[in-house]
Every structure is written in structure tokens, then in C-alpha cells.
matplotlib code that plots the C-alpha trace (Angstrom):
import matplotlib.pyplot as plt

x = [-10.4, -12.5, -15.2, -15.2, -11.4, -9.7, -6.9, -3.5, -1.2, 1.6, 4.7, 8.4, 7.5, 5.9, 2.3, 1.5, -1.2, -2.6, -4.9, -4.7, -7.9, -6.5, -4.5, -7.1, -7.2, -3.5, -2.7, -5.1, -3.7, -0.2, -1.2, -2.6, 0.6, 2.8, 0.7, 1.4, 5.1, 5.1, 3.6, 6.2, 9.1, 7.7, 7.8, 11.4, 12.3, 10.5, 12.6, 16.0, 16.3, 17.1, 19.6, 21.6, 22.7, 24.6, 27.0, 30.6, 31.9, 32.1, 30.7, 29.1, 30.6, 28.3, 24.6, 24.4, 24.1, 21.4, 19.4, 19.7, 18.6, 15.6, 14.4, 14.9, 13.0, 10.1, 10.1, 10.2, 7.4, 5.2, 6.1, 5.2, 1.9, 1.0, 1.9, -0.1, -3.2, -2.8, -2.4, -5.5, -7.6, -6.4, -6.9, -10.5, -11.5, -13.7, -15.1, -13.0, -12.4, -12.0, -8.2, -8.2, -9.6, -6.6, -3.8, -1.8, -1.5, 1.6, 3.6, 2.6, 3.9, 7.1, 7.6, 6.9]
y = [27.4, 30.4, 29.9, 32.2, 32.7, 31.3, 29.0, 29.5, 26.7, 26.1, 24.8, 24.9, 26.9, 29.7, 30.7, 31.0, 33.0, 30.0, 27.5, 23.8, 23.6, 25.8, 23.0, 20.9, 22.4, 23.2, 19.6, 18.2, 20.5, 19.5, 15.8, 16.1, 17.9, 15.2, 12.5, 13.9, 14.3, 10.6, 9.4, 11.4, 10.0, 6.5, 6.9, 8.1, 5.1, 2.8, 4.1, 4.7, 2.0, -0.9, 1.4, 2.0, -1.6, -1.1, 1.4, 0.2, 2.1, 0.4, 1.7, 5.1, 6.3, 4.0, 3.4, 2.6, 6.2, 6.8, 3.7, 4.9, 8.4, 7.2, 4.7, 7.3, 9.9, 7.5, 6.5, 10.1, 11.2, 8.2, 8.9, 12.6, 11.7, 9.5, 12.4, 14.9, 12.6, 12.1, 15.9, 16.6, 14.1, 15.4, 19.0, 18.3, 16.9, 18.7, 22.3, 25.5, 25.9, 22.2, 21.9, 18.6, 16.8, 18.1, 17.5, 15.5, 18.3, 19.8, 16.5, 15.7, 19.2, 18.6, 15.2, 16.7]
z = [27.6, 26.7, 24.1, 21.1, 20.9, 17.9, 19.2, 17.6, 16.5, 19.0, 17.3, 18.3, 21.4, 19.4, 18.9, 15.1, 13.5, 11.8, 13.6, 13.4, 11.4, 8.6, 7.1, 5.5, 2.0, 1.7, 2.7, 0.1, -2.6, -1.7, -1.7, -5.2, -6.3, -4.8, -6.4, -9.8, -8.9, -7.7, -11.0, -13.0, -10.8, -11.2, -15.0, -14.8, -12.7, -15.1, -18.0, -16.3, -13.6, -16.1, -17.9, -14.7, -14.6, -17.9, -16.3, -16.5, -13.5, -10.1, -6.9, -6.5, -9.8, -11.7, -11.7, -7.9, -7.0, -9.6, -8.4, -4.8, -5.7, -7.7, -5.0, -2.2, -4.1, -4.6, -0.9, 0.3, -1.9, -0.7, 2.9, 2.5, 0.9, 3.9, 6.3, 4.3, 4.3, 8.1, 8.5, 6.4, 8.4, 11.8, 10.8, 9.7, 13.1, 15.6, 15.7, 15.3, 19.0, 19.8, 19.8, 21.7, 18.6, 16.6, 19.1, 16.6, 14.1, 15.7, 15.8, 12.2, 11.1, 13.0, 11.3, 7.9]

ax = plt.figure().add_subplot(projection="3d")
ax.plot(x, y, z, "-o")
ax.set_aspect("equal")
plt.show()
């Protein structure tokens, strides 16, 4: 590897104009945004989850679909927050040209 050349991010067989160290602040910003979103969804779940048990319809026509949606949304938000925290930590490692320290950035982006 030559010194002084900004390494590009390689993802899906392509070379992108962003480097793997450019994702620290966007990840932190999105993490804060998703935290607020998670709190709002948790408040909705707190209010609506008990009400869904009062639905008279059976199966997916009743409250089961709403309960599944609310729980899945909370789970996805929490999982994305964990991925964003890991992405911010991995992206902050090493120096600008030290791509070996940030080798997990591409797989984390693929999972996200």
C-alpha cells in the first residue's frame, strides 16, 4: 500500500468515493435520530399494546398483526442502533490510511 493515497471504500465489488473513516459522524447522527425514534415507538407501544388485546376479530384481522408490527419495529430499531454503534466504533479506528484497522466497516455496511 502506498502512503499518502486516500483509500476508497470497497463495497459490492465497487470502489466508492467515500473512505471507511468518513462514517463516524454520520453514524453518530443517525444513532441519535434512531434513539429518538425508538423512544417515540416505545411510547406508542406502551399506549397501544394493551388496547390490541381488546380486538374482537380473530387471527391477523385483529390485534395480532398490530402487536407483531409494534414489536418488530422496536426490535429492528434496536438492532439498527447496535449496528450503527459498531459502525461508528470501527470507522473511528486507526489513521486515515490504515485500512486494516477498519476492515469490518464494509461487512457492517452490508448487514445494515
